[in-house]
BADO-687885 format. One line per 3 residues: number of its first residue (from 1); for each residue z, y negated, x negated of N, C-alpha, C. Coordinates in pm, whole numbers. Last residue first. Layout:
BEGIN
NUM) Z,Y,X,Z,Y,X,Z,Y,X | ...
***
This chain:
BEGIN
370) 13431,-9713,-10391,13478,-9646,-10513,13472,-9743,-10631 | 13325,-9813,-10169,13457,-9868,-10205,13509,-9808,-10335 | 12989,-9906,-10117,13085,-9805,-10162,13215,-9874,-10205
367) 12793,-10082,-10062,12906,-10078,-9967,13013,-9978,-10006 | 12603,-10047,-10258,12662,-10180,-10240,12785,-10178,-10152 | 12532,-9777,-10228,12592,-9824,-10354,12666,-9956,-10332
364) 12422,-9789,-9968,12540,-9705,-9995,12611,-9750,-10122 | 12202,-9951,-10010,12310,-10001,-9924,12437,-9921,-9947 | 12056,-9769,-10168,12097,-9899,-10222,12213,-9956,-10142
361) 12013,-9559,-9990,12088,-9536,-10113,12139,-9666,-10173 | 11859,-9685,-9794,11989,-9628,-9757,12076,-9608,-9881 | 11633,-9743,-9949,11713,-9852,-9895,11852,-9803,-9855
358) 11532,-9484,-10009,11578,-9575,-10115,11669,-9684,-10060 | 11431,-9272,-9873,11563,-9321,-9832,11621,-9418,-9936 | 11192,-9196,-9995,11187,-9260,-9862,11320,-9316,-9814
355) 11075,-9183,-10277,11216,-9204,-10239,11220,-9273,-10102 | 10847,-8961,-10448,10880,-9062,-10348,11029,-9066,-10314 | 10784,-8750,-10607,10829,-8873,-10672,10881,-8977,-10574
352) 10690,-8567,-10426,10814,-8534,-10498,10872,-8658,-10567 | 10450,-8687,-10361,10556,-8684,-10260,10691,-8652,-10324 | 10309,-8632,-10597,10336,-8770,-10557,10453,-8776,-10459
349) 10288,-8356,-10583,10365,-8415,-10692,10402,-8560,-10659 | 10124,-8336,-10357,10258,-8275,-10356,10346,-8336,-10464 | 9896,-8465,-10451,9966,-8518,-10334,10108,-8463,-10328
346) 9820,-8293,-10656,9862,-8430,-10689,9940,-8493,-10574 | 9750,-8070,-10498,9860,-8060,-10594,9911,-8198,-10633 | 9533,-8178,-10359,9649,-8130,-10285,9771,-8121,-10377
343) 9359,-8230,-10571,9408,-8341,-10490,9533,-8300,-10413 | 9314,-7966,-10654,9384,-8058,-10743,9438,-8177,-10665 | 9180,-7864,-10431,9307,-7802,-10473,9385,-7895,-10565
340) 8946,-8021,-10415,9047,-8027,-10310,9181,-7970,-10352 | 8753,-8182,-10598,8848,-8075,-10629,8965,-8082,-10531 | 8604,-8402,-10547,8536,-8272,-10535,8631,-8155,-10554
337) 8772,-8609,-10602,8734,-8589,-10462,8666,-8454,-10441 | 8782,-8585,-10885,8901,-8562,-10803,8864,-8532,-10658 | 8520,-8645,-10960,8580,-8517,-10999,8701,-8485,-10912
334) 8490,-8905,-10861,8406,-8795,-10812,8469,-8660,-10840 | 8678,-9044,-11017,8697,-9033,-10872,8613,-8920,-10813 | 8570,-9014,-11279,8707,-8970,-11248,8723,-8948,-11098
331) 8312,-9120,-11256,8331,-8984,-11305,8468,-8930,-11266 | 8364,-9385,-11174,8293,-9292,-11086,8318,-9147,-11128 | 8483,-9491,-11400,8562,-9480,-11278,8496,-9382,-11180
328) 8261,-9477,-11574,8386,-9408,-11608,8472,-9387,-11483 | 8067,-9638,-11442,8043,-9495,-11465,8171,-9417,-11497 | 8208,-9894,-11449,8175,-9825,-11325,8150,-9676,-11345
325) 8473,-9910,-11696,8335,-9929,-11650,8314,-9856,-11519 | 8722,-10038,-11903,8691,-9978,-11773,8548,-10011,-11734 | 8800,-10159,-12135,8690,-10063,-12143,8659,-9994,-12013
322) 9122,-10197,-12023,9030,-10227,-12133,8924,-10118,-12141 | 9270,-10056,-11837,9182,-10164,-11791,9078,-10198,-11898 | 9293,-9701,-11860,9319,-9834,-11915,9220,-9935,-11859
319) 9409,-9479,-11612,9296,-9534,-11685,9333,-9671,-11739 | 9581,-9194,-11515,9596,-9328,-11571,9469,-9365,-11648 | 9624,-9021,-11217,9545,-9030,-11339,9554,-9174,-11387
316) 9918,-8873,-11065,9818,-8977,-11082,9740,-8956,-11211 | 10103,-8675,-11062,10076,-8741,-10934,9962,-8841,-10943 | 10199,-8552,-11290,10083,-8494,-11225,10046,-8555,-11092
313) 10392,-8678,-11428,10438,-8582,-11328,10321,-8520,-11250 | 10258,-8858,-11582,10329,-8750,-11651,10377,-8642,-11555 | 10174,-9037,-11383,10075,-8952,-11450,10143,-8834,-11520
310) 10413,-9165,-11315,10346,-9080,-11217,10246,-8986,-11282 | 10472,-9291,-11562,10573,-9211,-11494,10510,-9115,-11393 | 10246,-9441,-11610,10270,-9323,-11693,10375,-9232,-11630
307) 10281,-9654,-11434,10173,-9558,-11412,10196,-9428,-11489 | 10500,-9787,-11555,10508,-9737,-11418,10405,-9626,-11394 | 10389,-9851,-11805,10506,-9764,-11799,10521,-9704,-11659
304) 10191,-10026,-11713,10152,-9903,-11785,10268,-9804,-11785 | 10342,-10231,-11607,10263,-10148,-11516,10215,-10019,-11583 | 10464,-10360,-11824,10545,-10269,-11743,10463,-10183,-11647
301) 10401,-10518,-12044,10311,-10408,-12007,10380,-10308,-11914 | 10564,-10734,-12056,10604,-10616,-12134,10520,-10494,-12099 | 10410,-10847,-11762,10519,-10868,-11857,10563,-10736,-11921
298) 10060,-10772,-11753,10192,-10771,-11690,10300,-10784,-11797 | 9807,-10754,-11847,9884,-10872,-11886,10018,-10881,-11816 | 9676,-10532,-11743,9708,-10534,-11886,9794,-10650,-11931
295) 9762,-10342,-11472,9727,-10479,-11508,9770,-10501,-11653 | 9654,-9999,-11477,9758,-10102,-11489,9701,-10239,-11527 | 9518,-9809,-11267,9461,-9893,-11372,9554,-10012,-11390
292) 9531,-9485,-11138,9603,-9609,-11164,9545,-9680,-11286 | 9443,-9301,-10882,9386,-9338,-11011,9442,-9477,-11041 | 9655,-9079,-10693,9609,-9211,-10735,9538,-9208,-10870
289) 9767,-8925,-10383,9718,-8919,-10522,9655,-9051,-10562 | 10043,-8988,-10181,9901,-9020,-10200,9863,-9011,-10347 | 10286,-8967,-10038,10229,-8852,-10108,10081,-8870,-10134
286) 10417,-9176,-9926,10307,-9120,-9846,10251,-8992,-9911 | 10587,-9236,-10125,10649,-9194,-10000,10544,-9138,-9904 | 10394,-9307,-10320,10469,-9182,-10333,10542,-9141,-10205
283) 10285,-9552,-10238,10199,-9436,-10258,10280,-9307,-10254 | 10514,-9716,-10238,10443,-9689,-10113,10353,-9566,-10125 | 10578,-9717,-10509,10677,-9670,-10412,10610,-9634,-10280
280) 10347,-9836,-10608,10375,-9696,-10640,10481,-9638,-10549 | 10373,-10097,-10501,10258,-10014,-10468,10288,-9867,-10493 | 10606,-10179,-10632,10605,-10167,-10486,10490,-10078,-10441
277) 10523,-10180,-10905,10629,-10091,-10859,10628,-10071,-10708 | 10169,-10172,-10975,10293,-10243,-10948,10396,-10151,-10886 | 9921,-10079,-11072,10039,-9993,-11075,10168,-10073,-11064
274) 9595,-10104,-10906,9697,-10141,-11002,9822,-10054,-10983 | 9366,-9839,-10801,9416,-9976,-10809,9524,-9993,-10914 | 9276,-9605,-10565,9236,-9663,-10692,9289,-9806,-10697
271) 9378,-9309,-10396,9395,-9453,-10419,9343,-9490,-10557 | 9273,-9076,-10158,9282,-9108,-10300,9285,-9259,-10314 | 9286,-9068,-9889,9306,-8940,-9959,9319,-8960,-10109
268) 9403,-9290,-9627,9346,-9261,-9758,9377,-9120,-9807 | 9532,-9362,-9398,9395,-9308,-9384,9341,-9253,-9516 | 9771,-9467,-9484,9775,-9349,-9397,9638,-9282,-9387
265) 9682,-9689,-9625,9747,-9581,-9698,9751,-9453,-9615 | 9580,-9842,-9411,9493,-9801,-9521,9553,-9683,-9598 | 9810,-9888,-9261,9701,-9810,-9204,9609,-9758,-9313
262) 9960,-10046,-9434,10015,-9917,-9392,9908,-9827,-9331 | 9825,-10282,-9459,9809,-10184,-9566,9864,-10048,-9527 | 9701,-10489,-9276,9786,-10376,-9241,9764,-10263,-9343
259) 9531,-10668,-9397,9660,-10717,-9349,9756,-10603,-9316 | 9340,-10648,-9668,9384,-10562,-9558,9523,-10605,-9514 | 9075,-10859,-9771,9218,-10829,-9771,9249,-10741,-9650
256) 8802,-10853,-9766,8866,-10934,-9869,9014,-10898,-9882 | 8651,-10526,-9732,8732,-10635,-9678,8781,-10723,-9794 | 8418,-10275,-9648,8463,-10374,-9746,8536,-10488,-9676
253) 8323,-9960,-9636,8399,-10053,-9553,8467,-10152,-9646 | 8061,-9739,-9633,8125,-9843,-9714,8191,-9944,-9621 | 7903,-9558,-9496,8035,-9512,-9544,8105,-9613,-9635
250) 7743,-9728,-9271,7740,-9590,-9319,7880,-9553,-9367 | 7848,-9959,-9165,7732,-9898,-9099,7712,-9753,-9145 | 8060,-10095,-9280,8085,-9963,-9226,7968,-9899,-9154
247) 7981,-10333,-9390,8067,-10338,-9272,8081,-10202,-9204 | 7800,-10359,-9592,7940,-10342,-9630,8035,-10338,-9510 | 7483,-10221,-9691,7566,-10296,-9597,7714,-10263,-9621
244) 7288,-10240,-9971,7400,-10165,-9916,7481,-10253,-9821 | 7089,-10343,-10131,7054,-10293,-9999,7163,-10214,-9931 | 7170,-10464,-10356,7122,-10326,-10372,7087,-10262,-10238
241) 7265,-10694,-10257,7146,-10703,-10341,7085,-10566,-10365 | 7499,-10597,-10142,7387,-10630,-10053,7257,-10649,-10131 | 7659,-10564,-10372,7620,-10449,-10291,7498,-10480,-10204
238) 7685,-10821,-10475,7646,-10712,-10561,7598,-10590,-10485 | 7778,-10960,-10250,7644,-10989,-10304,7595,-10873,-10391 | 8036,-10846,-10228,7940,-10838,-10117,7798,-10858,-10169
235) 8142,-10929,-10472,8123,-10786,-10447,8024,-10765,-10333 | 8144,-11207,-10435,8070,-11148,-10547,8042,-11000,-10523 | 8315,-11235,-10216,8174,-11273,-10202,8089,-11213,-10314
232) 8564,-11137,-10328,8498,-11075,-10213,8350,-11107,-10207 | 8725,-11233,-10526,8604,-11162,-10566,8520,-11112,-10450 | 8938,-11364,-10395,8867,-11429,-10504,8731,-11365,-10532
229) 9062,-11195,-10210,8973,-11302,-10161,8888,-11363,-10272 | 9040,-10844,-10258,9108,-10971,-10283,9010,-11082,-10253 | 8900,-10618,-10182,8868,-10679,-10311,8966,-10787,-10353
226) 8946,-10316,-10053,8998,-10452,-10036,8988,-10521,-10171 | 8764,-10052,-9913,8788,-10135,-10030,8835,-10274,-9991 | 8698,-9729,-9850,8768,-9842,-9790,8815,-9929,-9906
223) 8437,-9502,-9834,8511,-9595,-9920,8568,-9708,-9835 | 8403,-9152,-9780,8390,-9289,-9731,8482,-9378,-9814 | 8235,-8838,-9809,8323,-8940,-9865,8296,-9074,-9798
220) 8052,-8661,-9696,8178,-8609,-9748,8268,-8710,-9814 | 7731,-8776,-9800,7814,-8704,-9706,7945,-8662,-9773 | 7647,-9101,-9909,7673,-8961,-9945,7766,-8897,-9842
217) 7610,-9369,-9865,7533,-9275,-9785,7560,-9129,-9814 | 7718,-9448,-10186,7665,-9499,-10058,7578,-9393,-9990 | 7795,-9378,-10435,7846,-9296,-10326,7793,-9340,-10189
214) 7676,-9568,-10600,7648,-9427,-10623,7689,-9338,-10506 | 7782,-9807,-10501,7636,-9786,-10504,7603,-9638,-10515 | 8056,-9766,-10546,8005,-9777,-10409,7854,-9754,-10403
211) 8060,-9767,-10827,8104,-9649,-10753,8047,-9651,-10612 | 7974,-10031,-10880,7895,-9916,-10926,7931,-9790,-10847 | 8187,-10167,-10763,8051,-10193,-10717,7961,-10076,-10756
208) 8406,-10086,-10913,8388,-10025,-10781,8252,-10058,-10720 | 8389,-10251,-11131,8365,-10108,-11151,8338,-10040,-11017 | 8459,-10489,-11004,8324,-10475,-11059,8291,-10329,-11087
205) 8727,-10434,-10928,8624,-10469,-10829,8483,-10447,-10882 | 8850,-10390,-11175,8843,-10282,-11076,8732,-10311,-10976 | 8820,-10641,-11294,8768,-10522,-11361,8753,-10406,-11264
202) 8952,-10814,-11108,8808,-10823,-11133,8751,-10698,-11197 | 9146,-10788,-10856,9149,-10734,-10992,9002,-10718,-11032 | 9278,-11029,-10631,9162,-10958,-10686,9185,-10911,-10829
199) 9481,-11129,-10484,9395,-11225,-10552,9272,-11159,-10614 | 9590,-10896,-10377,9570,-11011,-10290,9478,-11114,-10352 | 9404,-10605,-10499,9519,-10695,-10492,9486,-10818,-10411
196) 9199,-10425,-10487,9196,-10522,-10596,9313,-10616,-10597 | 9185,-10090,-10411,9254,-10215,-10381,9253,-10306,-10505 | 9026,-9830,-10245,9028,-9910,-10368,9084,-10048,-10336
193) 9038,-9514,-10119,9091,-9649,-10098,9099,-9720,-10233 | 8834,-9279,-9991,8870,-9339,-10119,8912,-9483,-10092 | 8878,-9022,-9764,8870,-9167,-9781,8919,-9208,-9920
190) 8702,-8743,-9627,8795,-8798,-9727,8769,-8947,-9751 | 8653,-8717,-9278,8589,-8739,-9408,8691,-8797,-9506 | 8735,-8708,-9017,8734,-8583,-9092,8668,-8595,-9230
187) 8719,-8961,-8892,8848,-8893,-8904,8849,-8773,-8997 | 8571,-9250,-9025,8547,-9117,-8972,8672,-9031,-8994 | 8705,-9576,-8934,8667,-9471,-9028,8638,-9341,-8955
184) 8809,-9807,-8816,8669,-9770,-8792,8617,-9664,-8887 | 9073,-9867,-8827,8990,-9914,-8938,8843,-9876,-8923 | 9178,-9745,-8601,9190,-9890,-8615,9097,-9945,-8722
181) 9121,-9473,-8665,9064,-9537,-8545,9065,-9688,-8559 | 9269,-9427,-8891,9123,-9416,-8900,9056,-9481,-8779 | 9531,-9473,-8781,9478,-9552,-8892,9326,-9546,-8898
178) 9574,-9280,-8587,9571,-9421,-8547,9503,-9504,-8655 | 9563,-9048,-8756,9470,-9066,-8642,9459,-9212,-8598 | 9777,-9100,-8956,9635,-9100,-8990,9543,-9119,-8868
175) 10042,-9331,-8891,9982,-9198,-8874,9831,-9206,-8897 | 10326,-9503,-9023,10182,-9501,-8991,10128,-9358,-8988 | 10592,-9496,-9115,10564,-9462,-8975,10416,-9445,-8944
172) 10605,-9580,-9378,10644,-9443,-9346,10597,-9401,-9207 | 10520,-9842,-9347,10451,-9755,-9442,10480,-9609,-9410 | 10703,-9958,-9175,10568,-9931,-9125,10491,-9836,-9217
169) 10931,-10006,-9329,10931,-9893,-9235,10791,-9857,-9185 | 10855,-10080,-9674,10860,-10124,-9534,10856,-10004,-9439 | 11070,-9940,-9925,10938,-9969,-9870,10954,-10009,-9723
166) 11285,-9976,-10208,11264,-9978,-10063,11119,-10008,-10026 | 11279,-9752,-10478,11247,-9888,-10434,11221,-9888,-10283 | 11543,-9549,-10622,11409,-9576,-10574,11396,-9718,-10526
163) 11788,-9495,-10738,11781,-9504,-10591,11639,-9505,-10538 | 11957,-9379,-10987,11815,-9387,-10951,11801,-9380,-10799 | 12210,-9572,-11131,12179,-9474,-11027,12032,-9490,-10991
160) 12413,-9648,-11415,12284,-9655,-11346,12268,-9540,-11247 | 12628,-9650,-11578,12652,-9690,-11439,12524,-9696,-11357 | 12534,-9581,-11827,12634,-9494,-11764,12654,-9526,-11617
157) 12369,-9789,-11904,12309,-9660,-11870,12406,-9572,-11791 | 12534,-9993,-11989,12473,-10003,-11856,12416,-9870,-11810 | 12605,-9916,-12243,12712,-9936,-12146,12658,-9943,-12003
154) 12356,-9915,-12372,12425,-9788,-12345,12535,-9803,-12241 | 12106,-10131,-12223,12218,-10107,-12315,12297,-9983,-12275 | 11798,-9969,-12114,11911,-10059,-12093,12017,-10034,-12200
151) 11629,-9767,-12163,11588,-9897,-12213,11693,-10005,-12187 | 11711,-9535,-12034,11738,-9548,-12178,11699,-9682,-12238 | 11620,-9603,-11756,11760,-9590,-11797,11782,-9610,-11948
148) 11353,-9594,-11692,11409,-9724,-11730,11549,-9710,-11789 | 11290,-9341,-11603,11248,-9379,-11739,11308,-9511,-11786 | 11352,-9336,-11337,11452,-9283,-11429,11419,-9322,-11574
145) 11271,-9614,-11143,11221,-9510,-11232,11333,-9466,-11326 | 11444,-9778,-11002,11332,-9716,-10931,11280,-9598,-11011 | 11802,-9808,-11014,11672,-9793,-11077,11569,-9738,-10980
142) 12085,-10016,-11024,12003,-9925,-10944,11861,-9926,-10997 | 12403,-10062,-11141,12262,-10076,-11177,12184,-9970,-11102 | 12710,-10248,-11111,12623,-10137,-11075,12478,-10167,-11108
139) 12834,-10460,-11234,12918,-10349,-11188,12834,-10226,-11157 | 12719,-10623,-11531,12702,-10584,-11391,12790,-10464,-11357 | 12723,-10690,-11796,12847,-10712,-11721,12835,-10673,-11573
136) 12478,-10597,-11888,12594,-10585,-11976,12725,-10607,-11901 | 12280,-10666,-11711,12336,-10531,-11700,12462,-10513,-11785 | 12179,-10910,-11790,12282,-10908,-11685,12352,-10773,-11678
133) 11986,-10825,-11980,12099,-10909,-12018,12213,-10897,-11917 | 11811,-10678,-11823,11875,-10614,-11938,11997,-10694,-11984 | 11726,-10870,-11637,11808,-10758,-11591,11877,-10687,-11707
130) 11579,-11038,-11809,11694,-11090,-11735,11785,-10975,-11691 | 11372,-10869,-11906,11472,-10924,-11997,11597,-10970,-11921 | 11300,-10573,-11708,11280,-10710,-11749,11397,-10761,-11833
127) 11231,-10228,-11796,11309,-10335,-11734,11283,-10472,-11792 | 10982,-10022,-11714,11025,-10100,-11830,11099,-10222,-11777 | 10953,-9932,-11461,10992,-9833,-11560,11029,-9899,-11692
124) 11090,-10168,-11215,10989,-10113,-11305,11045,-10011,-11404 | 11299,-10271,-11060,11185,-10209,-10994,11098,-10127,-11090 | 11642,-10265,-11056,11528,-10278,-11146,11410,-10199,-11088
121) 11904,-10438,-10920,11802,-10339,-10888,11681,-10367,-10976 | 12253,-10487,-10982,12113,-10509,-11016,12026,-10400,-10957 | 12549,-10666,-10893,12469,-10544,-10892,12325,-10582,-10923
118) 12864,-10805,-10955,12720,-10820,-10969,12654,-10682,-10973 | 13153,-10939,-10796,13081,-10822,-10847,12931,-10847,-10846 | 13302,-11242,-10901,13229,-11170,-10795,13149,-11056,-10857
115) 13429,-11425,-11065,13493,-11295,-11042,13430,-11215,-10929 | 13302,-11652,-11137,13382,-11659,-11015,13452,-11528,-10983 | 13157,-11567,-11357,13260,-11670,-11377,13355,-11677,-11257
112) 12977,-11394,-11226,13072,-11343,-11324,13188,-11440,-11344 | 12833,-11582,-11076,12911,-11479,-11008,13017,-11422,-11102 | 12708,-11727,-11278,12801,-11796,-11189,12890,-11695,-11117
109) 12546,-11524,-11381,12647,-11588,-11466,12752,-11660,-11383 | 12380,-11473,-11163,12471,-11369,-11209,12581,-11427,-11298 | 12244,-11718,-11153,12320,-11671,-11036,12423,-11567,-11080
106) 12117,-11736,-11402,12222,-11832,-11369,12306,-11790,-11248 | 11952,-11488,-11367,12047,-11508,-11476,12154,-11613,-11443 | 11770,-11495,-11158,11889,-11409,-11146,11995,-11440,-11250
103) 11556,-11643,-11235,11653,-11708,-11147,11781,-11625,-11136 | 11386,-11474,-11379,11481,-11557,-11454,11584,-11627,-11366 | 11374,-11141,-11246,11323,-11277,-11255,11430,-11367,-11314
100) 11569,-10921,-11029,11485,-10955,-11143,11424,-11093,-11133 | 11742,-10878,-10827,11628,-10786,-10835,11532,-10823,-10947 | 12095,-10880,-10779,11975,-10936,-10842,11865,-10833,-10850
97) 12354,-10947,-10565,12255,-10845,-10599,12131,-10913,-10656 | 12699,-11002,-10551,12568,-11061,-10577,12475,-10950,-10622 | 12965,-10972,-10308,12886,-10924,-10421,12758,-11004,-10431
94) 13100,-11118,-10125,13169,-11001,-10179,13096,-10947,-10301 | 13081,-11481,-10140,13023,-11346,-10125,13116,-11238,-10180 | 13130,-11764,-10051,13232,-11663,-10078,13179,-11520,-10059
91) 12996,-12001,-10004,12959,-11883,-9926,13062,-11771,-9938 | 13118,-12189,-10184,13102,-12219,-10040,13082,-12092,-9957 | 13110,-12066,-10431,13237,-12119,-10382,13233,-12143,-10232
88) 12833,-12018,-10443,12926,-11906,-10437,13062,-11952,-10384 | 12736,-12279,-10464,12696,-12196,-10349,12793,-12080,-10332 | 12848,-12351,-10708,12886,-12425,-10587,12852,-12346,-10461
85) 12714,-12171,-10875,12860,-12166,-10863,12909,-12237,-10738 | 12454,-12262,-10855,12486,-12131,-10799,12637,-12116,-10781 | 12486,-12504,-10990,12443,-12505,-10850,12478,-12373,-10782
82) 12558,-12409,-11244,12651,-12495,-11171,12617,-12497,-11021 | 12323,-12269,-11303,12450,-12196,-11295,12554,-12277,-11218 | 12135,-12475,-11316,12125,-12375,-11210,12254,-12297,-11192
79) 12217,-12602,-11550,12223,-12675,-11422,12222,-12577,-11306 | 12159,-12393,-11720,12297,-12443,-11713,12318,-12521,-11584 | 11889,-12376,-11688,11970,-12268,-11634,12118,-12304,-11630
76) 11805,-12609,-11820,11778,-12593,-11677,11869,-12486,-11617 | 11894,-12554,-12083,11940,-12675,-12012,11923,-12658,-11862 | 11757,-12317,-12143,11903,-12319,-12146,11958,-12438,-12068
73) 11490,-12407,-12124,11539,-12302,-12035,11692,-12304,-12028 | 11477,-12594,-12330,11455,-12638,-12191,11511,-12536,-12092 | 11520,-12422,-12547,11611,-12534,-12523,11600,-12582,-12378
70) 11297,-12253,-12525,11432,-12199,-12511,11532,-12309,-12479 | 11091,-12430,-12581,11098,-12369,-12448,11237,-12312,-12421 | 11143,-12481,-12848,11147,-12592,-12752,11159,-12541,-12609
67) 11102,-12226,-12957,11235,-12285,-12961,11247,-12398,-12858 | 10905,-11999,-12757,10916,-12109,-12852,11056,-12168,-12845 | 10829,-11797,-12579,10930,-11766,-12683,10937,-11873,-12792
64) 10671,-11846,-12363,10608,-11849,-12493,10700,-11821,-12610 | 10951,-11949,-12178,10806,-11933,-12182,10752,-11945,-12324 | 11207,-11844,-12037,11181,-11875,-12177,11033,-11849,-12204
61) 11231,-11993,-11708,11216,-11884,-11802,11190,-11934,-11943 | 11474,-12161,-11511,11354,-12169,-11592,11351,-12052,-11689 | 11608,-12310,-11214,11605,-12203,-11313,11474,-12210,-11388
58) 11802,-12457,-10957,11710,-12475,-11069,11721,-12356,-11164 | 11806,-12316,-10624,11872,-12369,-10742,11764,-12392,-10847 | 11808,-12301,-10260,11741,-12313,-10391,11836,-12360,-10501
55) 11878,-12057,-10015,11926,-12177,-10083,11860,-12183,-10221 | 11812,-11909,-9697,11770,-11935,-9835,11832,-12063,-9887 | 11825,-11636,-9469,11878,-11766,-9511,11853,-11786,-9660
52) 11533,-11482,-9352,11652,-11468,-9435,11696,-11607,-9481 | 11286,-11468,-9220,11408,-11483,-9142,11537,-11463,-9219 | 11057,-11474,-9360,11106,-11341,-9321,11240,-11347,-9250
49) 11030,-11739,-9423,10934,-11683,-9328,10979,-11546,-9278 | 11226,-11767,-9623,11251,-11822,-9490,11156,-11766,-9383 | 11075,-11615,-9831,11205,-11572,-9778,11236,-11633,-9641
46) 10835,-11753,-9894,10832,-11619,-9836,10964,-11583,-9767 | 10906,-12004,-10007,10822,-11995,-9886,10839,-11861,-9816 | 11069,-11947,-10217,11107,-12060,-10131,11025,-12063,-10003
43) 10942,-11746,-10362,11052,-11709,-10272,11089,-11820,-10176 | 10764,-11864,-10535,10712,-11805,-10412,10821,-11777,-10310 | 10944,-12159,-10663,10885,-12026,-10668,10835,-11978,-10532
40) 11082,-12395,-10641,10939,-12402,-10673,10869,-12268,-10664 | 11347,-12343,-10598,11276,-12421,-10496,11128,-12427,-10519 | 11457,-12007,-10662,11415,-12140,-10706,11341,-12211,-10593
37) 11726,-11854,-10469,11608,-11851,-10555,11575,-11990,-10603 | 11934,-11659,-10280,11932,-11773,-10373,11814,-11756,-10468 | 12000,-11565,-9955,11907,-11547,-10067,11910,-11675,-10151
34) 12271,-11418,-9793,12209,-11543,-9836,12121,-11514,-9958 | 12402,-11247,-9517,12326,-11240,-9641,12263,-11375,-9669 | 12669,-11093,-9356,12594,-11218,-9375,12530,-11213,-9512
31) 12754,-10837,-9119,12718,-10881,-9254,12646,-11016,-9251 | 12803,-10728,-8877,12887,-10843,-8915,12849,-10900,-9052 | 12638,-10508,-8858,12611,-10624,-8771,12690,-10749,-8810
28) 12521,-10331,-9118,12647,-10390,-9071,12618,-10515,-8989 | 12263,-10245,-9156,12372,-10148,-9173,12504,-10201,-9118 | 12108,-10471,-9126,12093,-10363,-9029,12210,-10265,-9035
25) 12190,-10621,-9347,12212,-10675,-9213,12203,-10567,-9107 | 12101,-10451,-9549,12244,-10481,-9537,12276,-10532,-9397 | 11826,-10462,-9504,11897,-10335,-9494,12046,-10355,-9478
22) 11764,-10728,-9557,11746,-10677,-9421,11823,-10547,-9400 | 11821,-10728,-9834,11890,-10819,-9742,11882,-10768,-9599 | 11637,-10538,-9924,11780,-10514,-9940,11860,-10601,-9845
19) 11399,-10675,-9863,11426,-10544,-9802,11575,-10510,-9811 | 11426,-10897,-10031,11424,-10916,-9886,11457,-10785,-9815 | 11409,-10766,-10277,11531,-10841,-10243,11539,-10865,-10093
16) 11149,-10661,-10266,11264,-10571,-10267,11394,-10642,-10231 | 11010,-10917,-10264,11007,-10828,-10148,11117,-10722,-10150 | 11066,-11032,-10524,11106,-11096,-10399,11114,-10997,-10282
13) 10962,-10885,-10733,11105,-10910,-10730,11150,-10956,-10591 | 10694,-10872,-10663,10761,-10750,-10702,10912,-10763,-10710 | 10614,-11132,-10633,10642,-11056,-10512,10717,-10927,-10542
10) 10782,-11327,-10886,10671,-11246,-10837,10713,-11175,-10709 | 10993,-11524,-10888,10883,-11525,-10984,10761,-11449,-10936 | 11310,-11361,-10813,11200,-11456,-10797,11093,-11440,-10902
7) 11625,-11308,-10660,11511,-11254,-10731,11395,-11348,-10713 | 11928,-11224,-10499,11850,-11319,-10579,11740,-11246,-10653 | 12172,-11227,-10241,12065,-11159,-10312,11983,-11265,-10386
4) 12509,-11215,-10157,12402,-11301,-10207,12299,-11212,-10276 | 12692,-11104,-9875,12615,-11069,-9994,12518,-11181,-10029 | 12974,-11009,-9704,12890,-11124,-9737,12824,-11097,-9872
1) 13109,-10836,-9432,13054,-10827,-9568,12958,-10944,-9591
***
């Protein structure tokens, strides 16, 4: 079996594509997988680092929806389609799998022209433009959120399967005893995990300064916080100016970044952070309750749609980024941490939303002979 996977622009498209590539290789020792992306995007660095064969093509998004931008995008993607066609002629794939991002469009167009089956995986509850276009001729459509189905063309809705989003095996395998030991946490105290993302979510980080000040030294709660590297020094200063140490001397554990997020999720009792699709897939397979604060500038506001999916099922509380304050975040987190029965119910609802066998389902769709 020979498969081309494609996706780019953000980690939310790239990492699922890598997971699918690895899953196909694991499912069939004879399988060959090639990742096609842009030479300028994150995928050109990340994919080879993960041991997946990579070939670049030219592709461009329709930025700002201006006519001049559209002309440039059409010209670049025409070139990219020819490049992708040459790769397809050489590699001879049985199928092409797209996970989103504008690079998928020329790859899928080239596959269609060559008579190669196209499959899509949509990570978000609000599908991206490229995937909505490609779905018109795709053979199969795999969804993370059932809410995305009615937002696709009617012809695509009929072939959609809700598989979920693949998560790393370490996320499922991590155990709380090991996690609290490795992170220097107290084993019997509820843990509030606040994540600002790899670059930092400033509104969340600044609101969490207030939360940490109010909860510092309080019995029955400990805070594990990853600010992102951009805001780390500011948050450290904000806390240390208030006389609060940040290295776990009491109950505040502050990091610029957590390299082993699987341990943080295993140790946590409540999550505070953004609502990217990969994050929500990880939260739900762990059954972790959440306070979700969607990134307000995400394309088509898709993080709000993602968060609403969990909030509507009782697995999360949704707060808007606009107007977020420390006192508001403190009130919500305090109330949840003080209500063990509600946290337990949210955890159960979160687990019901989880799709721990998402990768198996995706591989099944791709290898089905039906």
